C-alpha positions as a Markdown table, in Angstrom:
| # | Residue | x | y | z |
|---|---|---|---|---|
| 1 | Met | -0.3 | -0.2 | 0.2 |
| 2 | Asn | 1.2 | 3.5 | -0.8 |
| 3 | Val | 0.8 | 6.5 | 1.5 |
| 4 | Gly | 0.5 | 10.3 | 0.4 |
| 5 | Asp | 4.6 | 10.5 | -0.2 |
| 6 | Lys | 4.2 | 7.3 | -2.4 |
| 7 | Ser | 6.5 | 5.2 | 0.2 |
| 8 | Ala | 5.4 | 1.9 | 1.0 |
| 9 | Val | 3.4 | 0.8 | 3.7 |
| 10 | Ser | 3.1 | -2.4 | 5.6 |
| 11 | Leu | 2.5 | -2.8 | 9.5 |
| 12 | Asn | 6.2 | -2.8 | 10.1 |
| 13 | Ser | 6.0 | 0.7 | 8.2 |
| 14 | Arg | 7.0 | 4.0 | 10.0 |
| 15 | Met | 3.7 | 4.9 | 9.3 |
| 16 | Cys | 1.9 | 2.4 | 11.0 |
| 17 | Gly | 4.8 | 1.2 | 13.4 |
| 18 | Ala | 5.5 | -2.2 | 14.8 |
| 19 | Trp | 2.6 | -1.2 | 17.6 |
| 20 | Val | 0.1 | -3.2 | 15.2 |
| 21 | Thr | 1.2 | -6.1 | 16.0 |
| 22 | Leu | 0.0 | -6.0 | 19.4 |
| 23 | Leu | -3.5 | -5.2 | 18.3 |
| 24 | Pro | -4.1 | -8.9 | 18.8 |
| 25 | Asp | -3.2 | -9.1 | 22.0 |
| 26 | Leu | -5.0 | -5.9 | 23.2 |
| 27 | Phe | -8.3 | -7.0 | 21.6 |
| 28 | Ala | -8.3 | -10.5 | 23.4 |
| 29 | Gln | -7.6 | -9.0 | 26.9 |
| 30 | Ser | -10.2 | -6.0 | 25.5 |
| 31 | Ala | -12.5 | -4.9 | 28.4 |
| 32 | Met | -14.8 | -2.5 | 26.3 |
| 33 | Gly | -15.4 | -6.1 | 24.6 |
| 34 | Ala | -16.8 | -4.9 | 21.0 |
| 35 | Gly | -16.5 | -1.5 | 21.4 |
| 36 | Val | -14.4 | 1.1 | 20.0 |
| 37 | Leu | -11.5 | -0.9 | 20.2 |
| 38 | Cys | -13.4 | -3.3 | 17.7 |
| 39 | Ile | -14.4 | -0.8 | 15.2 |
| 40 | Ala | -11.0 | 1.0 | 15.2 |
| 41 | Thr | -9.2 | -1.8 | 14.3 |
| 42 | Arg | -12.2 | -3.4 | 11.9 |
| 43 | Ala | -11.5 | 0.6 | 9.9 |
| 44 | Leu | -7.7 | 0.2 | 10.0 |
| 45 | Gly | -8.1 | -3.6 | 7.9 |
| 46 | Thr | -11.0 | -2.5 | 6.0 |
| 47 | Ala | -8.8 | 0.7 | 4.7 |
| 48 | Ile | -5.8 | -1.6 | 3.9 |
| 49 | Ser | -7.9 | -3.9 | 2.2 |
| 50 | Gly | -9.8 | -0.9 | 0.5 |
| 51 | Arg | -6.1 | 0.4 | -0.5 |
| 52 | Val | -4.2 | -2.9 | -1.7 |
| 53 | Lys | -7.6 | -3.8 | -3.6 |
| 54 | Lys | -7.7 | -0.4 | -4.8 |
| 55 | Asp | -11.8 | -0.4 | -4.3 |
| 56 | Ser | -13.4 | 2.8 | -3.6 |
| 57 | Asn | -16.2 | 1.1 | -1.8 |
| 58 | Leu | -13.8 | -0.4 | 1.1 |
| 59 | Ile | -12.5 | 3.0 | 1.3 |
| 60 | Ser | -15.8 | 4.7 | 1.9 |
| 61 | Asp | -16.9 | 1.4 | 4.7 |
| 62 | Ala | -13.7 | 2.5 | 6.6 |
| 63 | Leu | -14.4 | 6.5 | 6.7 |
| 64 | Asn | -17.8 | 5.2 | 7.6 |
| 65 | Leu | -16.2 | 2.9 | 10.8 |
| 66 | Val | -14.1 | 5.7 | 11.9 |
| 67 | Cys | -17.0 | 7.9 | 11.9 |
| 68 | Gly | -18.5 | 5.4 | 13.9 |
| 69 | Gly | -15.2 | 4.9 | 16.2 |
| 70 | Leu | -15.4 | 8.4 | 16.6 |
| 71 | Gln | -18.7 | 8.4 | 18.2 |
| 72 | Ala | -18.1 | 5.1 | 20.2 |
| 73 | Leu | -14.7 | 6.7 | 21.6 |
| 74 | Arg | -16.7 | 9.4 | 22.7 |
| 75 | Ala | -19.0 | 7.8 | 24.8 |
| 76 | Val | -16.2 | 6.0 | 25.9 |
| 77 | Leu | -14.5 | 8.7 | 27.4 |
| 78 | Asp | -17.6 | 10.2 | 29.2 |
| 79 | Glu | -17.1 | 7.5 | 31.3 |
| 80 | Pro | -13.6 | 8.0 | 32.4 |
| 81 | Glu | -13.6 | 5.4 | 35.6 |
| 82 | Lys | -14.1 | 2.8 | 33.0 |
| 83 | Val | -11.0 | 3.8 | 30.3 |
| 84 | Cys | -8.8 | 2.0 | 29.7 |
| 85 | Glu | -5.9 | 4.3 | 28.8 |
| 86 | Val | -3.9 | 1.4 | 26.3 |
| 87 | Glu | -6.8 | 0.7 | 24.5 |
| 88 | Val | -8.4 | 4.2 | 24.2 |
| 89 | Leu | -4.6 | 5.4 | 22.7 |
| 90 | Ala | -4.8 | 1.9 | 20.8 |
| 91 | Ala | -8.5 | 2.9 | 19.4 |
| 92 | Ser | -7.5 | 6.1 | 18.3 |
| 93 | Met | -4.2 | 5.9 | 16.9 |
| 94 | Cys | -5.5 | 3.3 | 14.6 |
| 95 | Leu | -8.8 | 6.0 | 13.7 |
| 96 | Asn | -6.0 | 8.4 | 12.7 |
| 97 | Ile | -3.9 | 6.4 | 10.3 |
| 98 | Thr | -7.2 | 5.0 | 9.0 |
| 99 | Glu | -8.2 | 8.7 | 8.4 |
| 100 | Val | -4.8 | 9.6 | 6.8 |
| 101 | Ser | -4.5 | 6.5 | 4.9 |
| 102 | Thr | -8.3 | 6.8 | 3.4 |
| 103 | Thr | -7.4 | 10.8 | 2.4 |
| 104 | Cys | -4.6 | 9.4 | 0.7 |
| 105 | Ala | -6.5 | 6.9 | -1.2 |
| 106 | Lys | -9.0 | 9.9 | -2.1 |
| 107 | Thr | -6.3 | 11.7 | -4.2 |
| 108 | Tyr | -5.3 | 8.6 | -6.3 |
| 109 | Arg | -8.6 | 8.2 | -7.6 |
| 110 | His | -9.2 | 10.5 | -9.9 |
C-alpha cells in the first residue's frame, strides 16, 4: 500500500509501526469488548484492504467505520472510570491512521 508520499506501507512501516502487531493481544484482553477498539481495528483493516485492492467501496466503508469509531470513542471518554487508557490510545491511533490513509487514497482515485 502507498501513502501520500508514495512510500510503501506495511504493518511494520513507519506509518503503522510495530505496535500494530500487538493489537490482537490487546483486543483479546479488551475490557471494552466489541466497542471502540473493535471498530477502530476493523476500520484500519478495511482501509488497508481498500488500498491494496484499490476498492473505493472499501475505502468508503473504512471512513464510515471511522465515524462510528469516533462516536464510540466519545462515549467511552464520557465514563473515565471505565476507560482503559491503552485501548483508547490504540483505538485513537487506528482511527487516525485509517483517516490519513483513506484521505490519501481519495487523491489517487482521480
